[in-house]
N, C-alpha and C positions, 0 to 999 in steps of 0.2 A: 683280326676279328670284323674292323672296319671295311678290310678289302672285300671280305665276303658279302658284307651288307651292301657295298657299293654295288658288285657283281650283280646282285639278286636284282636290286634295286632301279639300276641303270644298265639295262640291256642293250645288246646292238638293235638298231631299229632300221638298217640300212640293206637289210636283206632284200633278195627278189620279194617282189608283191603275190609272187605263186603260193609263198609260204600260207598265203590265206586259204589255200585248199587242205592244207594239212591240219590246220586250226580247226576248220569247218569239219573235218572228218573226225578227228578226235573231240572236239568240244561237242559236238551232237551226240556222240556216242555217249559220254558221259552222261548229259542232259537227260537223255531219254533212259538210262539206266537208273539214274537218280530218280526219275518221275515214276519208273517201275517199281521202285521200293516201296513208295506209298500205295500204287493202286493195287498191286497183287502182294498179298501177304506172304507168300512162298518166295518171293523175290527180295522181301525187306524181313520182318521180323523173325517170320518163319526159318528161315535160313540160318539167319543168326542164332537164332534159339538151336537148331538143329547142330550149328557148328560149335555150340558150346561157348560161345560170347559172353563175357560178364553185360549183366543188363542189357538184353537183345534189343528191347522195345528202344531204349535211350542210344544206344549205338547204332541200329539201324537207321533211325531218323536223322542221326547226326552225320553220319557217313552218307545218307540221300541228299540232306541239305550241301555238303560239300559236292556232292557230285553236280547236283543242279547249278549252285552258284559259280564251282570251278568252271564246269563246261560252258556257262555264258561268259566268264572271264576269258576262256579260250576263244571263243568265237569272236568277241569284240577286241581280242589283243591288248587285253590289261592286266597286267601285273602276271605277265604269261611267264617268267620263269620260275615266280613264285609258286602257279600254279602247277606248272609240269612237273616241279619237284614234287608238290603234295602229292602229285596222281603218279608218280612213279613209286612213292613210297607205299602209296595205298594199293597196288597193284601187286607189288611182291608181297604184301602182309595177305592180300587175296589169294596170291598164289601157293604160298606157303600154309595158309590155313585151308585150302581145298585139295591140291594136287597134291601134295605128300601121302594124304590119306585114298586117294583114288588110286596111285603107284600099289598101294598094298593090298587094294582092295577092301580097306576098312571105312569106306568114306561113307559118312552119316548122310549125304546126299546121295540122289537116286543116281546111280552108274549109267554110263551113256547109251542111249538105246541101241547102238548097234556095234558090232565088235569092232577092235579090242575095247573090252571093258575095264580092264584093269593092267597095270605094267606101264612100260616106259612109252610104249607107242599110244596107250589112253590118254596117258597124261601130256604128251607132244599135240595131240588130236584137240584135246580139249583147252589147251594153253595157247592155242594160236591167236584168240583176238585178245588176250592179254598180254601176248609177245609185241603185237602189232601196236598196240598202246602204249606201253613201255617206250618202244622204239622210236614212236613219233613224239612223245613226250620228252625223250632223249634229247632228241634234233631240237624242238623248240627250246627246251632246256639251253643248250649250248648257241643256237643260232638266233634266237628271239622270236619275236612276234612278226618282224618286217614291215615294209613301208605302210600295206594297207592294214593300220592298226589303232588302237588308242594309244598304246605305247609310245608309236612314232608322232602322233600327234602331242603327246605330252611332252615328249623329250625334245620336240623341236619348235613348241608355242614360242620360246624366247629367242629360238634363231632361224632364219631363212636359208634353205641351201639354194645353191644355184649350180647350174652344169660345169662353171670354173672352178669350183670350189671355194671361192671367196666366201667369207663369212659377211653377211648382211644383218647382223645382229643390230639392234636398235642404236649401241653405241656406235659401231661403225660407220653406222648408215650415216649417223650424224655427222662424222668426220667428214665424208665424202662431199656433203652437201652444204659445209660449212666454207 
């Protein structure tokens, strides 16, 4: 259990700086979707009511706040692994709660505006952004936030890395200059 906790709390931070692009993409989508749940009732409480979620108002607001905070965490690269894991679980629940009924044509939500309206092709078409978000979060879960992140700053605040790979932590620097 301690290994799993350390894995989440001490992610790799030496990944390429371009990981920032993926964090911005995923983080902004979750941030916007969270805000939309407050702004448009049909995206928040109305949707959760139609889907039959218990306590739809509380659930919608809880999910919306999680998306807003989580989106910002991904954008800034803080607690990236924990946030990515949360979003993977959230997206799987979203898929299971909306796309199975779409497959059978029994969805309480409006059907897609253009064919295919039901069946596997409708599901594959409607799942595309969920799928992209899951895979992006899976990448961030495995690789961490990269160098341009708060995770990097927090994890390296006690160490300074050099090109040579020598540890220039305060203790070793003291030894060099004595």
